[in-house]
C-alpha positions in Angstrom: 3.6 -14.1 2.3 7.4 -13.8 2.0 9.3 -11.1 3.7 10.3 -8.0 1.7 14.0 -7.4 1.4 15.2 -4.0 0.1 18.7 -2.6 -0.4 19.0 1.1 0.4 22.1 2.5 -1.2 22.0 5.9 0.6 19.9 8.3 2.6 17.8 9.3 -0.4 16.8 5.7 -0.9 15.8 5.5 2.8 13.7 8.7 2.4 12.0 7.3 -0.7 11.1 4.0 1.1 9.5 6.1 3.9 7.4 7.9 1.4 6.4 4.7 -0.3 5.4 3.2 3.0 3.3 6.3 3.8 1.1 5.3 0.8 0.8 1.7 2.0 0.0 1.8 5.7 -3.5 2.2 7.1 -5.2 2.9 10.5 -4.4 0.1 12.8 -1.0 -0.7 11.4 2.0 -0.8 13.7 5.4 -0.6 12.1 8.3 -1.6 14.4 11.7 -0.1 13.3 14.5 -2.3 14.5 18.2 -1.8 14.1 21.4 -0.3 15.5 22.0 3.4 16.1 22.5 5.2 12.8 20.9 2.4 10.8 18.3 4.8 9.3 15.3 4.2 11.5 14.7 7.9 12.3 15.4 8.9 8.7 12.7 6.6 7.5 10.2 7.7 10.2 10.8 11.4 9.4 10.3 10.8 5.7 7.1 8.8 6.4 5.7 11.6 8.5 6.6 14.4 6.1 5.0 12.4 3.2 1.9 11.8 5.2 1.7 15.5 6.0 2.6 16.4 2.4 5.0 18.9 4.0 8.8 18.5 3.5 9.4 21.1 6.1 7.4 19.4 8.9 9.3 19.5 12.2 9.8 16.0 13.4 11.6 16.1 16.7 13.0 12.9 18.2 10.7 11.3 20.8 13.7 9.8 22.7 12.9 11.8 25.8 9.1 12.2 25.4 8.8 8.6 24.3 5.9 9.5 21.9 5.2 12.3 19.5 1.7 12.4 17.9 0.7 14.0 14.6 -2.8 14.8 13.5 -2.4 14.1 9.7 -4.4 12.6 6.9 -4.2 9.5 9.0 -3.1 10.2 12.6 0.4 8.9 13.3 2.1 8.3 16.7 5.9 8.1 16.6 7.2 6.1 19.6 10.9 5.8 20.7 11.2 3.1 23.4 15.0 3.4 23.9 14.5 4.9 27.3 11.4 2.9 28.3 11.8 1.8 31.9 9.0 -0.7 32.0 6.6 -2.3 29.5 3.6 -1.2 31.5 4.4 2.4 30.6 3.1 1.7 27.1 -0.4 1.7 28.5 0.1 5.2 29.8 1.5 6.3 26.5 -1.7 5.2 24.8 -0.4 2.7 22.2 -3.8 0.9 21.9 -5.7 4.1 21.6 -3.3 5.4 18.9 -3.8 2.2 16.9 -7.6 2.5 17.1 -7.7 5.2 14.4 -4.1 5.7 13.4 -0.7 4.3 12.6 2.1 3.7 15.1 5.8 3.9 14.2 7.9 2.3 17.0 11.7 2.7 17.3 13.5 0.3 19.6 10.6 -2.2 19.7 12.9 -4.8 21.4 12.2 -3.0 24.7 8.5 -3.8 24.7 7.9 -6.7 22.3 5.4 -8.4 24.6 3.2 -5.2 24.6 3.2 -4.7 20.8 0.4 -6.0 18.6 1.1 -9.5 17.3 -0.1 -8.4 13.8 2.6 -5.7 13.6 5.1 -5.1 10.8 8.8 -5.1 11.6 11.4 -3.3 9.4 14.8 -4.6 10.4 17.8 -2.5 9.4 21.3 -3.8 9.0 24.5 -2.5 7.4 25.4 -3.9 4.0 28.5 -2.5 2.3 28.1 1.3 2.0 24.3 1.1 2.4 21.6 -0.6 4.4 19.5 -3.7 4.0 15.9 -3.5 5.3 13.8 -6.6 5.7 10.1 -6.1 6.3 8.1 -8.9 7.8 4.9 -9.5 9.7 1.2 -9.1 8.9 0.4 -10.6 5.5 -2.4 -8.2 4.6 -0.2 -5.1 5.4 2.8 -6.7 3.5 0.6 -7.1 0.4 -0.1 -3.3 0.5 3.6 -2.6 0.9 4.4 -4.8 -2.1 1.8 -3.0 -4.1 3.3 0.4 -3.2 6.8 -0.9 -4.1 5.4 -2.2 -7.4 4.1 1.3 -8.2 7.6 2.6 -7.5 9.1 0.1 -9.9 6.5 1.1 -12.5 7.6 4.7 -12.2 11.3 3.8 -12.4 10.7 1.8 -15.5 9.0 4.8 -17.1 11.9 7.1 -16.2 10.2 8.7 -13.2 12.2 6.9 -10.5 13.0 10.0 -8.6 9.5 11.3 -8.5 7.8 12.1 -5.2 4.5 10.3 -4.6 1.7 11.9 -2.6 -1.7 10.6 -1.7 -4.5 12.3 -3.8 -7.7 10.4 -3.1 -9.6 7.2 -3.0 -13.2 6.8 -3.9 -16.2 4.5 -3.3 -14.4 1.8 -5.3 -11.1 0.1 -4.6 -9.2 2.6 -6.8 -6.7 5.0 -5.4 -4.9 8.0 -6.9 -1.6 9.7 -6.2 0.0 13.0 -7.3 3.4 12.3 -9.0 5.8 15.2 -8.5 8.8 15.7 -10.7 11.0 18.7 -10.4 10.4 21.2 -13.3 7.5 19.2 -14.8 3.7 19.3 -14.5 2.1 17.2 -11.9 0.9 13.9 -13.1 -1.7 11.5 -11.7 -1.1 7.9 -10.9 -4.2 5.6 -10.9 -3.8 2.4 -8.8 -6.5 0.0 -9.9 -5.7 -3.6 -9.4 -7.7 -6.2 -11.2 -11.1 -6.7 -9.6 -11.5 -9.9 -7.5 -14.4 -12.2 -8.3 -17.4 -12.0 -6.0 -20.1 -14.4 -5.1 -22.0 -15.9 -8.1 -25.4 -14.2 -8.4 -26.9 -15.2 -11.7 -26.0 -17.2 -14.8 -22.6 -18.2 -13.3 -21.6 -14.5 -13.0 -20.8 -12.2 -10.2 -22.1 -8.6 -9.7 -19.2 -6.9 -11.6 -19.8 -9.0 -14.6 -23.6 -8.7 -14.6 -23.4 -4.9 -14.3 -20.6 -4.7 -16.9 -18.4 -2.8 -14.5 -14.7 -2.5 -15.4 -12.5 -5.3 -13.9 -9.2 -3.8 -15.0 -7.8 -0.6 -16.5 -8.2 -1.6 -20.1 -11.6 0.1 -20.4 -10.3 3.4 -19.0 -7.4 3.5 -21.4 -9.7 2.7 -24.4 -12.5 5.1 -23.5 -10.0 7.9 -22.8 -8.7 7.5 -26.3 -12.1 7.4 -27.8 -13.3 10.6 -26.0 -10.1 12.4 -27.0 -10.4 11.2 -30.6 -14.0 12.7 -30.7 -12.6 16.1 -29.7 -13.5 16.1 -26.0 -11.3 16.4 -22.9 -10.1 13.2 -21.1 -6.7 12.5 -19.6 -3.8 11.4 -21.8 -2.3 8.2 -20.7 1.5 8.5 -20.5 2.5 5.2 -19.1 0.5 2.0 -18.5 0.8 -1.5 -17.0 -2.4 -3.1 -18.0 -1.8 -6.3 -16.2 -0.8 -4.7 -12.9 -3.5 -2.0 -13.2 -1.3 1.0 -12.9 -1.6 4.1 -15.1 0.3 7.4 -15.2 -2.1 9.9 -16.7 -2.5 13.6 -17.4 -3.6 15.9 -14.6 -6.5 17.9 -16.0 -6.6 20.2 -13.0 -8.1 20.3 -9.5 -11.0 22.8 -9.9 -14.5 21.2 -10.1 -17.9 22.4 -11.0 -18.9 23.3 -7.4 -18.0 26.6 -5.7 -15.9 27.0 -2.5 -19.0 26.2 -0.4 -19.7 23.0 -2.3 -22.6 24.4 -4.2 -23.3 24.0 -7.9 -21.9 26.7 -10.3 -24.7 27.0 -12.9 -22.3 28.1 -15.7 -20.2 25.0 -15.2 -23.1 22.6 -15.0 -24.6 24.1 -18.1 -21.4 23.9 -20.1 -21.0 20.2 -18.9 -24.4 19.5 -20.3 -23.5 21.1 -23.6 -20.5 18.9 -23.8 -22.7 15.9 -23.1 -25.1 16.8 -25.8 -22.4 17.0 -28.4 -20.8 13.8 -27.2 -24.1 12.0 -27.5 -24.5 13.2 -31.1 -21.3 11.4 -32.1 -21.4 8.0 -33.7 -20.6 5.1 -31.4 -17.3 3.3 -31.5 -18.0 -0.2 -30.4 -14.5 -1.7 -30.5 -11.4 0.2 -29.5 -8.0 -1.4 -30.2 -5.1 -0.8 -27.7 -2.6 -3.2 -29.3 -2.3 -6.0 -31.8 -3.8 -8.4 -29.2 -6.0 -6.2 -27.0 -9.3 -4.6 -28.2 -11.9 -3.2 -25.8 -15.5 -3.9 -26.7 -17.9 -1.5 -25.1 -20.7 -3.5 -23.6 -24.4 -2.6 -23.7 -26.3 -1.3 -20.8 -28.7 -4.2 -21.2 -31.6 -5.6 -19.3 -29.4 -7.7 -17.0 -27.2 -4.7 -16.1 -30.2 -2.4 -15.4 -31.9 -5.0 -13.3 -28.9 -6.1 -11.3 -28.2 -2.4 -10.4 -31.9 -1.8 -9.5 -31.7 -4.9 -7.3 -29.5 -3.0 -4.8 -32.7 -1.2 -3.6 -34.4 -4.4 -2.7 -31.2 -6.3 -1.6 -29.6 -3.6 0.6 -31.9 -0.6 1.2 -35.2 -2.3 1.9 -33.8 -4.7 4.6 -32.0 -1.8 6.2 -35.2 0.4 6.1 -37.7 -2.2 7.3 -35.5 -4.5 9.3 -36.5 -7.5 7.3 -35.9 -8.8 3.8 -38.3 -8.5 0.9 -40.7 -11.5 0.5 -40.5 -13.7 -2.6 -43.7 -12.1 -3.9 -42.3 -8.6 -3.4 -39.2 -9.5 -5.3 -41.1 -11.0 -8.1 -43.3 -8.0 -8.4 -40.4 -5.6 -8.3 -38.5 -7.2 -11.1 -41.6 -7.6 -13.1 -42.0 -3.9 -13.0 -38.5 -3.4 -14.1 -38.9 -5.8 -17.0 -41.8 -3.7 -18.3 -39.8 -0.5 -17.8 -36.8 -1.8 -19.7 -39.1 -2.9 -22.5 -40.0 0.8 -23.0 -36.3 1.5 -23.9 -36.2 -0.9 -26.9 -36.4 2.0 -29.4 -34.6 4.6 -27.3 -31.5 6.4 -28.6 -28.4 4.6 -27.4 -24.9 6.2 -27.5 -21.8 6.2 -25.4 -22.9 6.3 -21.7 -20.2 7.6 -19.4 -22.0 6.1 -16.3 -21.0 8.6 -13.6 -21.1 12.0 -15.2 -21.5 14.3 -12.2 -19.6 16.7 -10.0 -16.8 14.3 -8.6 -15.8 13.4 -12.1 -15.8 16.7 -13.9 -12.9 19.1 -13.9 -13.5 22.8 -14.7 -10.7 24.2 -16.9 -11.4 28.0 -16.9 -8.3 28.9 -18.8 -9.3 26.7 -21.8 -11.9 27.2 -24.4 -14.8 25.3 -26.0 -15.3 21.7 -25.0 -11.8 21.7 -23.5 -13.1 23.6 -20.5 -14.8 20.4 -19.3 -12.5 17.6 -18.3 -14.0 14.1 -17.9 -12.1 11.8 -15.5 -14.2 8.8 -14.6 -15.5 6.7 -17.4 -14.0 3.2 -17.1 -17.5 1.7 -16.7 -18.8 3.3 -19.9 -21.3 1.4 -21.9 -23.6 1.9 -24.9 -27.0 2.8 -23.5 -29.8 5.4 -23.3 -28.3 8.8 -23.5 -30.8 10.0 -20.9 -28.8 8.2 -18.2 -25.9 10.6 -18.3 -28.2 13.5 -18.4 -30.0 12.2 -15.3 -26.5 11.7 -13.6 -25.6 15.4 -13.9 -29.1 17.0 -13.6 -29.6 14.9 -10.4 -26.1 15.0 -9.0 -25.7 12.3 -6.4 -23.3 14.3 -4.3 -24.9 17.8 -4.3 -28.4 19.0 -4.5 -29.5 20.4 -7.8 -32.5 22.7 -7.4 -35.4 22.2 -9.8 -34.8 25.5 -11.7 -31.2 24.5 -12.5 -32.3 21.0 -13.4 -34.9 22.4 -15.8 -32.4 24.8 -17.3 -30.0 22.0 -18.0 -32.6 19.8 -19.5 -33.8 22.6 -21.8 -30.2 23.3 -22.9 -29.5 19.7 -23.6 -32.7 19.4 -25.7 -32.0 22.6 -27.6 -28.4 21.5 -28.4 -29.6 18.1 -29.6 -32.4 19.5 -31.8 -29.8 21.8 -33.4 -27.6 18.7 -34.1 -30.5 16.8 -35.7 -32.2 13.5 -35.2 -33.5 14.0 -31.7 -36.8 12.7 -30.2 -37.4 15.0 -27.2 -40.6 13.3 -26.0 -38.9 9.9 -25.9 -35.8 11.4 -24.2 -37.8 13.1 -21.5 -39.6 9.8 -20.7 -36.3 8.0 -20.7 -34.8 10.7 -18.3 -37.4 9.8 -15.7 -36.9 6.1 -16.2 -33.1 6.3 -16.0 -33.3 8.6 -13.0 -35.4 6.0 -11.2 -33.0 3.2 -12.1 -30.0 5.2 -11.0 -31.5 6.4 -7.7 -32.8 2.9 -6.8 -29.2 1.7 -7.4 -27.7 4.6 -5.3 -30.0 4.0 -2.4 -28.7 0.4 -2.2 -25.1 1.5 -2.7 -25.2 3.9 0.2 -26.3 1.1 2.6 -23.9 -1.4 1.1 -21.0 1.0 1.5 -22.0 1.5 5.2 -22.7 -2.1 6.1 -20.3 -4.1 3.9 -17.4 -1.7 3.3 -17.4 0.3 6.6 -18.0 3.7 4.8 -21.0 5.2 6.6 -20.3 8.8 5.5 -22.1 8.1 2.1 -25.4 7.7 4.0 -25.6 11.5 4.1 -26.6 11.4 0.5 -29.7 9.2 1.1 -32.3 12.1 1.6 -31.2 13.7 -1.7 -31.4 10.3 -3.5 -35.0 9.9 -2.4 -35.9 13.5 -3.3 -34.6 12.7 -6.8 -36.5 9.4 -6.9 -39.7 11.2 -6.1 -39.2 13.4 -9.1 -38.4 10.5 -11.3 -41.6 8.7 -10.3 -43.8 11.6 -11.3 -43.9 10.4 -15.0 -46.9 8.3 -15.9 -44.7 5.6 -17.3 -43.2 5.1 -13.8 -46.6 4.6 -12.0 -46.1 0.9 -11.5 -42.7 1.4 -9.8 -44.2 4.2 -7.7 -47.0 2.0 -6.6 -44.6 -0.8 -5.7 -42.5 1.5 -3.6 -45.5 2.8 -1.7 -46.8 -0.7 -1.0 -43.3 -1.9 0.1 -43.0 1.1 2.5 -40.1 2.6 0.7 -41.9 5.9 -0.1 
């Protein structure tokens, strides 16, 4: 990958680059800052640290005499100044390797210890150019790609008239998406979604990879389309202010920061119930299959079909079962498992099918207490929406994957949903309740596999804490007589 060359016209541009780099670097990255005195190295380091801390008043003393200053931030950062380094061996005493094990290192005057710095480091070389500075960033190609992405986001903001905005990390999630808060003086905070096009994975079936088989969004087009559809139907989804569909960058409305859990992370019954009410009214709306975004782009909402249901359910047998038993499922076990799912999917042939948001639970619902009606419930994650059994979304919130929903609250939500749907007409409660058990089983089989996959493949073990809850929900799902074949298979396989 080619080096990155940037012209910094003044100190403000240097500060902005430091802030942009703070959104690009990750634990294990070492950024060497090379250049003459007064070239801007310390200015950039100070801006980087303050952005990482989200504190513009953060005291950032020069480490010239201490040689290193460490900061316990969102990502730990160690700021080295090697100007007075007497011997390269001193770096071992300063703990460079330890600092890189779980954090980021900024190193000024790296020339004094090049042999001791990581070979995969990044180097930002400052030089004077006219009245400004020229910075050339070179080194590790993976880290350079992240920096280029961050700079592309800055260009996106500049093109939309937000060039002076401050960018601050907001969150990431179990996917590759990342979010930032965009701060503009005198204006409401906006949210930036960074969601580059999904890269193809290994072919699994019919010449397709998992993302295609499960009908998961591969770019931001579905998000923009579904947001428009939800808003047009009178519900609350973020407005999209600026978009680059090819790059996968969106500037969207900030619906708020308060969720449907209390300060202790426990469900607030009123908020869950109101969310279910919104879901009932959304499900009563007619389906919009095709949503135009321009003269040349129309998003077609896919069906939550047999292939999608089975490929998701396969995560249980492909990831969870080998982790649980220490050995893969036999061919006979696989055949029996998917035969069970074929029979269960057959039961859904006549089920009600409407817009299915896919992940309607606490991480993706914003509580807007100052608003009224349906506008109190903000929906923020729906790019994987499909047309499918409405019971799936109800199972998502009544069996929240991230927080335990006690049976009484679950029952209250199910009763409210059914009451609202009956009032709106055309609702088959018996079929819905059967489908709720079926969709609960499908979702929790998927989640059990996802938690293991996140740990083993993606290095994200903290999701495993949800596994006991997932299986408690699965036990409830399997209580319905229609799920007896799946219950029997799970017992025989040693999963239950």
